[in-house]
Each structure stands twice: as C-alpha cells, then as structure tokens.
C-alpha positions in Angstrom: 16.6 -34.7 -14.2 18.1 -31.7 -15.9 17.6 -28.0 -15.8 16.0 -25.6 -13.3 12.5 -25.8 -12.1 11.3 -22.5 -13.4 7.8 -22.9 -12.0 9.2 -23.5 -8.5 11.5 -20.4 -8.8 8.6 -18.2 -9.9 6.5 -18.9 -6.8 9.4 -19.1 -4.3 8.9 -22.9 -3.7 12.6 -23.8 -3.7 14.5 -25.9 -1.2 13.5 -28.5 1.4 13.6 -28.8 5.2 16.3 -31.6 5.0 19.0 -32.6 2.6 19.0 -35.8 0.6 17.3 -37.9 -2.1 13.5 -38.1 -2.4 11.3 -40.8 -4.0 10.4 -38.9 -7.2 7.2 -39.9 -8.8 4.0 -38.2 -10.1 0.8 -37.2 -8.3 -2.6 -37.1 -10.1 -1.5 -39.6 -12.8 -5.1 -40.7 -12.5 -7.8 -38.4 -11.2 -8.9 -40.9 -8.5 -5.3 -41.0 -7.2 -5.9 -37.7 -5.4 -8.8 -37.6 -2.9 -9.7 -34.8 -0.6 -12.4 -34.8 2.1 -13.1 -31.5 3.8 -13.5 -31.7 7.6 -16.2 -29.1 7.8 -17.2 -26.9 10.7 -20.5 -27.8 12.3 -23.5 -26.5 10.2 -26.5 -25.4 12.3 -29.6 -26.6 10.4 -33.0 -24.9 10.5 -36.0 -26.0 8.4 -36.8 -22.3 7.9 -33.2 -21.4 6.9 -32.6 -19.2 3.9 -29.8 -21.3 2.5 -29.4 -24.8 1.2 -26.4 -26.7 2.7 -25.0 -29.6 0.5 -22.1 -32.0 0.5 -20.8 -31.9 -3.1 -18.3 -34.4 -4.5 -16.5 -33.1 -7.6 -14.3 -35.2 -9.9 -11.8 -33.2 -12.0 -13.5 -29.9 -11.5 -11.8 -26.5 -10.7 -13.7 -25.0 -7.8 -14.3 -21.5 -9.3 -15.5 -22.9 -12.6 -17.8 -25.3 -10.8 -19.3 -22.5 -8.8 -20.0 -20.5 -11.9 -21.8 -23.5 -13.5 -23.7 -24.2 -10.4 -24.9 -20.6 -10.1 -26.1 -20.6 -13.7 -28.0 -23.9 -13.1 -29.6 -22.4 -10.0 -30.4 -19.1 -11.7 -28.4 -17.1 -9.1 -25.3 -14.9 -8.9 -22.1 -16.9 -8.1 -21.7 -14.5 -5.1 -24.6 -16.3 -3.5 -22.7 -19.5 -3.2 -20.4 -20.0 -0.2 -17.6 -22.5 0.5 -14.6 -22.8 2.8 -11.8 -23.3 0.3 -10.8 -24.1 -3.3 -9.6 -27.6 -3.9 -7.3 -29.3 -6.4 -8.8 -29.6 -9.9 -7.4 -33.0 -10.9 -8.8 -34.8 -8.0 -11.9 -36.2 -6.3 -13.0 -33.7 -3.7 -15.8 -33.6 -1.2 -16.8 -30.4 0.6 -19.7 -28.3 1.9 -21.3 -25.6 -0.2 -23.9 -23.2 1.2 -26.2 -22.1 -1.7 -28.7 -19.2 -1.6 -31.3 -21.1 -3.6 -34.3 -23.4 -2.9 -33.4 -26.9 -1.8 -35.4 -28.6 -4.6 -33.6 -26.4 -7.2 -30.2 -27.4 -5.9 -31.2 -31.1 -5.7 -32.4 -31.1 -9.3 -29.0 -29.9 -10.6 -27.4 -32.5 -12.8 -23.8 -32.0 -14.0 -21.2 -34.5 -15.2 -18.9 -35.8 -12.5 -20.8 -34.0 -9.8 -22.6 -35.6 -6.8 -24.9 -33.4 -4.7 -26.0 -34.6 -1.3 -28.4 -32.2 0.4 -27.7 -31.7 4.1 -30.6 -29.3 4.8 -31.6 -25.7 5.3 -29.5 -23.2 7.3 -29.3 -19.5 8.1 -25.5 -19.9 8.3 -23.0 -18.8 5.7 -19.5 -20.1 5.5 -16.4 -18.2 4.4 -12.9 -19.0 3.2 -11.0 -21.0 5.9 -14.2 -21.9 7.8 -13.3 -25.6 8.1 -11.2 -27.6 10.4 -9.0 -29.2 7.8 -8.8 -31.8 5.1 -8.3 -35.5 5.0 -6.2 -36.8 2.1 -5.6 -40.1 0.3 -3.0 -39.6 -2.4 -1.0 -42.0 -4.6 2.5 -41.1 -5.8 3.2 -43.3 -8.9 6.5 -44.0 -10.7 8.9 -43.5 -7.9 12.5 -43.3 -9.1 16.1 -42.5 -8.1 17.8 -39.2 -9.0 19.5 -41.0 -12.0 16.1 -41.9 -13.4 16.2 -45.6 -12.6 13.0 -47.1 -11.1 12.7 -47.4 -7.3 11.4 -50.5 -5.7 8.9 -50.5 -2.8 11.5 -51.1 0.0 13.7 -48.3 -1.1 10.8 -45.9 -1.4 9.5 -46.8 2.1 13.1 -46.5 3.5 13.6 -43.1 2.1 10.2 -41.8 3.3 11.0 -43.1 6.8 14.5 -41.4 6.8 13.0 -38.1 5.7 10.3 -38.3 8.3 12.8 -39.0 11.0 15.2 -36.3 9.9 12.4 -33.7 9.5 11.2 -34.5 13.0 14.7 -34.0 14.4 15.1 -30.7 12.6 11.6 -29.2 13.0 9.7 -31.3 15.5 7.3 -34.2 15.6 4.6 -34.2 13.0 5.7 -30.8 11.6 6.8 -29.6 8.2 7.5 -26.2 6.6 4.3 -24.4 5.9 5.1 -23.6 2.3 2.2 -22.2 0.2 1.5 -24.7 -2.5 1.5 -24.3 -6.3 -2.3 -24.4 -6.6 -2.5 -20.9 -5.0 -0.7 -19.6 -8.0 -2.3 -21.3 -11.0 -0.9 -24.7 -11.9 0.9 -24.6 -15.2 0.6 -20.9 -15.5 1.5 -19.1 -12.3 -0.2 -15.9 -13.4 -1.8 -14.8 -10.1 1.2 -13.3 -8.3 2.3 -11.4 -11.4 -1.1 -10.0 -11.9 -1.1 -9.2 -8.1 2.0 -7.2 -8.5 0.3 -5.0 -11.1 -2.8 -4.7 -8.9 -1.0 -3.4 -5.9 0.7 -0.9 -8.2 -2.7 0.1 -9.7 -1.5 -0.8 -13.2 -4.8 -2.2 -14.4 -4.0 -2.5 -18.1 -0.9 -4.6 -17.3 -3.0 -6.7 -14.8 -5.7 -7.4 -17.3 -3.4 -8.1 -20.3 -1.2 -10.4 -18.2 -4.2 -12.4 -17.0 -5.5 -12.8 -20.5 -2.3 -13.3 -22.4 0.5 -14.5 -20.2 2.2 -17.6 -21.7 2.0 -20.9 -19.7 2.3 -24.6 -20.0 -1.2 -25.1 -21.5 -3.0 -26.8 -24.4 -2.1 -25.7 -28.0 -5.5 -24.0 -28.6 -5.1 -22.0 -25.4 -1.5 -21.1 -26.2 -2.6 -19.9 -29.7 -5.3 -17.7 -28.2 -2.9 -16.1 -25.7 -0.3 -15.5 -28.3 -2.8 -13.8 -30.6 -3.7 -11.4 -27.8 -0.1 -10.7 -27.0 0.6 -9.9 -30.6 -2.6 -8.1 -31.6 -4.1 -6.8 -28.3 -7.8 -6.9 -27.6 -9.6 -7.6 -30.8 -12.9 -9.3 -31.9 -10.8 -11.8 -33.7 -9.5 -13.1 -30.4 -13.1 -14.1 -29.5 -13.3 -16.3 -32.6 -10.4 -18.5 -31.4 -10.8 -18.4 -27.6 -11.5 -21.9 -26.2 -15.0 -22.0 -24.8 -13.9 -22.8 -21.2 -11.9 -19.6 -20.8 -15.1 -17.8 -19.6 -13.3 -15.1 -17.5 -11.0 -14.1 -20.3 -14.0 -14.0 -22.7 -15.9 -11.7 -20.3 -12.9 -9.4 -20.0 -12.4 -9.1 -23.7 -16.1 -8.5 -24.4 -16.1 -5.7 -21.8 -13.1 -4.0 -23.3 -14.5 -4.2 -26.8 -17.6 -2.4 -25.5 -15.7 -0.2 -23.1 -12.2 0.5 -24.5 -9.6 1.4 -21.9 -11.9 0.5 -18.9 -9.3 -1.8 -17.5 -10.6 -1.7 -14.0 -14.1 -2.7 -15.3 -12.5 -5.6 -17.2 -10.6 -6.8 -14.1 -13.9 -6.7 -12.2 -15.1 -9.5 -14.5 -13.1 -11.9 -12.5 -14.9 -13.4 -9.4 -14.3 -11.4 -6.2 -12.3 -14.3 -4.6 -10.1 -14.6 -7.7 -9.4 -10.8 -7.6 -8.3 -11.1 -4.0 -6.3 -14.2 -4.8 -4.0 -12.2 -7.1 -2.9 -10.0 -4.2 -2.8 -13.0 -1.7 -0.6 -15.0 -4.1 1.9 -12.2 -4.4 2.0 -12.1 -0.6 2.4 -15.9 -0.7 5.6 -15.7 -2.9 7.0 -13.3 -0.3 6.2 -15.9 2.4 7.8 -18.8 0.5 10.9 -16.8 -0.2 11.1 -15.9 3.5 11.0 -19.6 4.5 13.8 -20.3 2.0 15.9 -17.3 3.2 15.5 -18.5 6.8 16.6 -22.0 5.9 19.5 -20.7 3.8 20.5 -18.4 6.8 20.6 -21.5 9.1 17.8 -19.9 11.2 15.3 -22.4 12.6 11.7 -22.4 11.4 10.1 -23.9 14.5 12.2 -22.6 17.4 12.1 -18.9 18.1 15.0 -16.5 18.3 15.1 -13.0 19.7 13.2 -10.6 17.5 10.7 -13.3 16.2 7.0 -12.7 16.3 5.1 -15.6 17.7 1.4 -16.4 17.9 -1.0 -18.8 19.7 -2.3 -21.9 17.9 -6.0 -22.6 18.5 -7.7 -26.0 18.9 -8.1 -26.3 15.2 -4.4 -25.8 14.5 -4.9 -22.2 13.3 -2.7 -19.2 14.1 -4.4 -16.5 16.1 -3.0 -13.3 14.5 -4.6 -10.8 16.8 -2.2 -11.2 19.7 1.3 -11.7 18.3 4.2 -11.2 20.8 7.8 -10.3 20.0 10.4 -12.7 21.5 13.0 -11.0 23.8 16.0 -12.6 25.4 14.3 -12.6 28.8 11.2 -14.5 27.4 13.1 -16.7 24.9 13.1 -19.9 27.1 9.5 -19.7 28.1 8.3 -19.1 24.5 10.5 -21.8 23.2 8.9 -24.3 25.6 5.5 -23.2 24.5 6.5 -23.6 20.8 7.7 -27.1 21.5 4.4 -28.0 23.1 2.5 -26.6 20.1 0.8 -23.8 22.0 2.8 -21.0 20.2 4.4 -20.8 16.7 7.0 -18.7 14.9 5.5 -16.5 12.2 6.5 -15.1 8.8 5.3 -12.2 6.7 2.4 -12.0 4.4 3.2 -8.3 3.8 0.7 -5.4 3.9 0.3 -1.8 4.9 0.2 -2.3 8.7 1.3 -5.8 9.5 3.7 -6.2 12.4 7.4 -6.8 11.6 10.0 -8.7 13.6 13.2 -7.2 14.8 16.8 -8.4 14.9 17.9 -11.2 12.6 14.3 -12.2 11.7 13.5 -8.6 10.7 16.6 -8.4 8.6 15.7 -11.6 6.7 12.2 -10.4 6.0 13.4 -7.0 4.8 16.0 -8.5 2.5 13.3 -10.7 0.9 11.2 -7.6 0.2 14.1 -5.7 -1.2 15.1 -8.7 -3.4 11.5 -8.7 -4.8 11.5 -4.9 -5.2 8.6 -4.7 -2.8 10.3 -2.9 0.1 8.5 0.5 -0.8 5.1 -1.1 -1.6 2.3 0.4 0.6 -0.3 -2.3 -0.4 -3.1 0.2 -0.7 -5.0 -0.4 -4.0 -6.7 2.9 -5.1 -8.6 1.4 -8.1 -10.4 -1.3 -6.1 -10.2 -0.4 -2.4 -11.3 -3.8 -1.1 -8.1 -5.4 -2.6 -6.0 -3.3 -0.3 -4.4 -5.4 2.4 -3.1 -4.7 5.9 -1.1 -7.9 5.7 -0.9 -10.7 8.2 1.4 -13.4 9.6 1.6 -17.1 8.9 3.2 -19.9 10.8 6.5 -21.1 9.4 5.6 -24.7 10.2 2.4 -26.6 10.3 1.3 -30.0 11.6 0.2 -33.2 9.9 -1.5 -36.1 11.6 -2.7 -39.7 11.0 0.3 -40.1 8.6 0.5 -43.4 6.9 2.1 -44.8 3.8 2.1 -48.1 2.0 2.9 -49.6 -1.4 0.1 -50.2 -3.9 0.2 -52.2 -7.2 1.4 -50.6 -10.4 -1.7 -49.7 -12.4 -2.2 -50.9 -16.0 -1.4 -48.5 -18.8 -5.0 -48.6 -20.0 -6.2 -46.9 -16.7 -3.6 -44.1 -16.9 -3.9 -40.6 -18.4 -2.5 -39.4 -21.7 0.4 -37.6 -20.1 1.6 -40.8 -18.3 1.4 -42.9 -21.4 3.4 -40.4 -23.4 6.4 -41.3 -21.3 8.8 -39.3 -19.1 9.4 -35.8 -20.6 12.9 -34.2 -20.5 13.6 -32.7 -17.0 11.1 -34.8 -15.1 11.8 -37.4 -12.4 9.7 -40.5 -12.6 9.7 -44.0 -14.1 6.6 -46.0 -15.2 8.0 -49.1 -13.6 8.8 -47.5 -10.3 7.0 -48.1 -7.0 3.6 -46.6 -6.2 3.1 -45.3 -2.7 -0.3 -44.4 -1.1 -0.1 -41.7 1.5 -2.9 -40.9 4.0 -2.8 -37.9 6.3 -4.9 -35.0 7.7 -3.9 -31.3 7.5 -5.4 -28.2 9.1 -7.1 -25.7 6.8 -4.6 -23.5 5.0 -1.9 -26.2 4.7 -1.1 -27.9 1.4 -0.9 -31.6 0.8 1.4 -31.0 -2.2 4.0 -29.2 -0.1 4.1 -32.0 2.5 4.5 -34.7 -0.2 7.0 -32.5 -2.0 9.3 -33.0 1.1 9.3 -36.7 0.4 9.2 -36.7 -3.5 11.7 -33.9 -4.3 10.7 -33.6 -7.9 9.8 -30.8 -10.3 6.5 -29.0 -9.3 4.9 -30.1 -12.6 4.8 -33.6 -11.2 2.7 -32.5 -8.2 
C-alpha cells in the first residue's frame, strides 16, 4: 500500500485504537456480502391508523433516493415518509418505514430490488435514531498482509483475535472507538462536511456550487458533468449532460436557471434530512478529529479524567445528553467505576452554539481541534435557513458491540464478483484476490457504524470499506 488515504484525512477518520497489522481486505465486493437488519422499536398498530407501517428490504439502494422514488409511486411528498436511519447503499438492508399513504397503495408498489412487507396501520411516526440498533452480517474478502501478499484463514483469525484482545485491554470489553463512519460524509465524494462549512457561514452560493460540482471518485459521466459546471457555471447545457440519477443536482440547476442568484432556494431543493446532514457531517469531522487528538495525546477514551463531561447510558445503549456531569478529582473514582460498569460514558464534542464544554486537558484538546479546523469562532447559527442552526451536542467516545462472531468462508468464483473486483487491485489498495474471506456477525446500537468497527480489524484505505 502506498500514499496517504486522502478520503480518511478529509473526514478525520485517521488512526486506530491499537497498533499493529490488520487483515486488509474489501467489504461489499458483492452486494449480498453486506447485510443489515434494523432492530426496530415497537410499532403500536391500530386498524384506524393514519399511516402504513412496512418492513422494506432494499438491495443496492441509497436510502434517500429510494424514499424519493417511493414517494412518487405513492403520489405523496417524500416528507410524508418516515424512517429511523439511512443505511449503506451497496448492501441488502431491511428496515421499517412509516408511510402516509393507503395500505393498498403501498402494497401495490413494485420497484426493482425492493421487497415490501406490510406490517399494518399505525398512528405512530418514527424519526431518525428511533430504533434499538442494527444486526450485521458482513464478509471481508481478499485479506492480505501489509506487503500485499495473500493472507490465509489461520493468520486472519489470529490477527482478529489479537486486535480484539488488545482493544479490550485498552478500552474495555466489547467496546471500540465511536468513530463516525464514511457513509455520513458521502462515499467516494465526501462533499457533505465541506457544504456544511459553507452553510454555517451562510455562504449559500458556495454551498450549492460545491454540492453540484465538487470533484469525487465517481463514474466518468458524472465527473464530466461536474467538471462542466466547475468550468462554466450554471447553464442549460449542463442539463443536457447530467446523468439521470442526479435528481437533486438537476432540481437545483433548474431552480437557478429560473431564479438566478436564489442560492438559498436552490439549496432547499435538497431533502430536509440531507440539508441537516451537511451541518451534522461537519460536526462529525470535528468529533473524529477529537478522538484522534485524544489518542495522540495518550488520553484514554473510555476512562474519565478530571474535566471530562460524562453522561448516562440508557437501556438501548444510547447516551442521555440532558444531564451531563463534569468530572472532578473528588468524583473521579466513583465516575470511573460507573464507566467501567457501562452506566456512564466519556463524551466528545459535536460543536454548536450552546453545547457544554469540558475543562482541563479534555477542554484543551477540544479547543485545539476547533482551532486547527478554523472553527473556534463559529457560532453555528444559520441565518439563511434557521432550522439548520445547531446548539450542538455530545457523543460517547466509545460504543459497544455484541454477539461478535467471525469465521472463514470460501473464496467466491470470479463470475459472482463485481466489476471492480475483477479489474484487480488498484494502486494504493490493500487486498489480494486469493486472500482469506472472513464473515463477521455482530450487533451495534443505533448511531454506531459497522464500517468503523471492521476498520479496526482491517486497517485498509477507506475506499475498501
């Protein structure tokens, strides 16, 4: 493997909880290698309920784009479809959707690679994060050593076991760093945090133009379109070459051609949750960099020190942010015991206008991250679209994983693999087609990322996740 991982650098996902070799390999070499089943909160059914509840299985669908298509098929606004979280695109995912449409209408929808199972009627909406967690079954294919040579099953299993043991010793049993994963930022084109930086600065022209035209690791026709916009601005010619699936970009361009200089109006063409995600992803880069700074400063992630802000963990493994407590020398021993028992957790910054800040060494670390990112003076109040303003919050530095299992599986035939696999190993990647294939099974609480757990074992460029 050569060169720096520029994608990882751009989203702050650099470094690991422990030192040593990983197993390398590739996730999502086949769509069916990455399976996610949402562990949903209880849905209260009522035959007279306004909404239709459905379990929907998607194969190789990006959640937001599916919701847009489903809304059109049901003849409703996409804002009348509710779900607990976005899932990985190149995957087989199963989750609950609440749809403000008649049950027969939803049941009649037919779309490729979509299975709709009606649960019933309900009065109950769900929102982002309203689920208990996710159950994953994921295959890492093509494991290899750092010199690029294929790794056999026994070496892969040994290395996974060593990392698991070392991580337990350093952080605690069944815990890993609560990094925010690459899908939060836009895989292949980490555009959302850059757009978010312009949003919180109320620079709407830069926000829109960045979203439409920023270069990324994408197909040639998409790259050609984005390059045209960078070089020529918003023109009708760009609509002639835009790939048909870039619906949000098309709507933004159409709006600007009809309403020149209405940059806020163009930005509003993005779905509300995607608008919010731009700000959230900028906060997420800050959080990732705070984890890295803390590791580099040799300050523990899971055990509190004086000045830390700690919060309670609820029965679903979620942090209660409403009652954070600052650690003092006199309370350190008691709070440490509660952190070890999983009742409390040490938290890091998702910055905003009023979020609490630690003191002492933890406070110095967080302030240094903000200064390094030139965000120390940011007030996080968005004048142009008020609902995008954020007070900020805190996030646990570590998170739990359970039901963790791993085992070797046979190498799949080339005829079943995707085009990228069959092209061979690109420069700078870390996998080998003859290397071991390991299937992982585990469960995570909502808000935690499977890719960041597996990253601790694989230690490969983010493109391979």
